[in-house]
N, C-alpha and C positions, 0 to 999 in steps of 0.2 A: 748846620747839618742836623737833621733830626736824630734822636737816639735810636740805637739798634732795636730796642724793645718795641718802638712804635711801628716797625715794619711787620711785626707778627700779630695777626688778628686771630684769636682763638676760635671765633665763630666759623672761620674757614674750615677748620677741622670737622666741626659738626655738620656743615653742609656737605662736605666731601664724603663723610661717612654715610650720611643720609642718601646721597646719590648712588653710592655703591650698593646700599641695601635695596633701593628701589629697582636698580638694574638687575640685581640677582633675583629679586622676587618676580619680576616680569619674565625672566628667562625660565624660572622654575614653573610658573603658571603656564606659559606657552608650551613648554615641553610636555607637561601633563596633558594638555589639550590635544596635542598631536598624537600622543599615545592612545587616547580614548577614541579619536576619530578614525585612526587607521590601525586597528589591532593586527598583530602578526597573523598570517594565514593559518598557522597551526591552532589558533584559538577560535577560528571561525566555526560556528555550530554547523553540524550536519543538517542538510535540508530534510525536513520531515517527510516520511513516505506519504504520498497523496492518499486521501481517504478513498478515492475512487478506484484504487488498485483492487480492493476487494469489493464484492457486490455490496453496495450500500443503498440505503434509502435515499430519497430525494432530500436535498438540503432543507427544504421547508415543506410541510404538509400541503398537499394539493387541496384546493378548496372543494368542498363536497359538491357544489353546483357544477364545477368544471369536470368532475369525474363521470365517465360513462357508468351507466347503471344497468342492472338486469343482464340480458343476454349479450350486450355489447361490452360489458365491463372488462372481460379478459380476452377479447379478440386480439390476435397478434402476440399473445403471451402464452396461452395454452390452447391445444387443439380442442375444438368444440365437442368431439366425441368422447373426450376423457372427463367424465363427470366428476370423478374423485379429485381431479386437479382443480376444476372450477369451484367446487364446494369447499375444497381445502383453502384455496386462495380467498374465498369469501370469509372463511373463519379467521385467516391470518389478518385480513384487512379489518375485521371486527376487533381483533385484539390489539392491532397497531394501526391507528388511523392514518399514519404518515406513510404506510406502505404503498409503493407505486410499482406495479408489475413490470412496466416497460423499463423503468429506471433500474429495477432489480436485474432484469435480463441483460441490460447493457453492462452493468457491473460484473455480472457473472461471466460474460464473454471475455472481459478484460482479465478477470481472475483466472479463467481457464488458460489463456495464453501465457500469463505470467507464471503460473504454477507449473505448466508443462515445461517451459524453457528453464525455469529455476531448478526443477528436479533433474533435468538432463545435465546441467552445469554442476550439480551438487551444491547449490547455494542454499544452505540450511538457514542462513540469516533471513533471506527473503521468504522462505517457506514458513518459518516458525509462526508469525502472526496471522497467517492465512489458513492454517490447518488446526483441526482439533488435535489434542495430544496423541490420541490413538493413531490417527492418520499420519501425523508427523513422525511418530516412532517407526511406522512401517516404511515411510519414504526414506527416513534417515538410515534404517538398516540396509536398504538396497543401495543407497549411496556409499555406505561403509563397505559393502561387499565389492562394489566396483573399485573403490580406492585400494582395497587389499589386493585385488587382482591386477591393479595397474591399468584398469580400463578407463577410457574417457568416452563421453557421449555428447553428441550435438543434436538438438532437435529444434526445428522451426515450424511454427504453425503457418502453413501455406494459406489456408483459408478456413473459416468456420462457415460451413454451408447453411447450417440451421441450428437454432437453439430454442427449444420450447419447454415450457413447464410440463413435466410428465406426471408429477404427483405433488401434493402439498397437504400439510396438516398443521393444526395448532393444538398443542397439548400443554399441560400445565408448565408454565415457565419456559416454553420452548416452541418456536416456530420452525418448521422444516419445509424446504422446497427442493424438489428433485428436478434437475434440468437435463434434458436429453440433447447432447451435443453430437452433431454430425460434422466431422472436420477432416481436413487433409493435412497430414503431417509429413515432413521430410526429416528423417532421423538416420543417424549413422553411429555405430558403436565401434571403437577401435581398441586394440590390445596395447600392451605396454610398449611394443615396438612401433606403434602407430599404424599397424595394418588393420584394415577393415574386417570386423568380425561379422557384422550383418548390417543391413540397412542400405542407405544410399539412394533409395527410391521413394517417391511420394506414395503414401498409402492412405486409404480412407478408413477412418475409425468412427465407431459409434459408441458413445459412453454416456452413462448416467451418473451425474455428480449430485450429491445431496449436500445442501448448505443449511446451516442452522444458526439461530440467533435467539437470545432472550429478549422478548419485546419490551421489557422494562429496563433493560440495560442501557447505560449511557453511551456505550460504544455502538455506533450505527453499523459497524462491519459484521458481515456474516462470515462464518468459518466453514470450510469444507470438512464434512464429518464422515463421508463415505463415497466410494467410487465403484462403479461396476461397468465392465466392458461387455458390449453386446456382440455376439458372434455374427 
């Protein structure tokens, strides 16, 4: 019979320890990979607000040859009889070659609907990046008044019947475009008890909104700097 000491091989301990280490290492690496591939929902980044929410320029400048020129340049953007609008748009295009009138109007319409509904909801977070500081302060004060009174408001843009550039100008470090909106709104204001104070019917409104932007700024978005209701 062999000696008891011959049954024990020290190399077995080395291989066993090595196997345990390899298994532990694989489990550790696989666990880290799963954590990276499927992060908990609470760490998911918020989706960025689309740039098109505010009136923006086209993503890429339109080739000069593809642009209408002369009397056709601003057709569908500004009324022909409004000379100041056409000359102002010419000045803006000269200061910012990427400016596209129709793209601007499309963005302005989206901004109008977003701002009107956000103001009714009291959504300051949505309003903040779309408004100049002065306009935001005015909107925020009215929202605060409603909150103090316990009032709520709902507004829906039923339709924007027309939107045309009413005025435009390029001044040092600032381009301004005023858009005349003719829209139909459905709005209702309620008191603390939920009773209707006013509204509830579709009404036609005509408003002039002025948007401004620094043509040299990296941010392509325009901000609302003034509003005026037309009787």
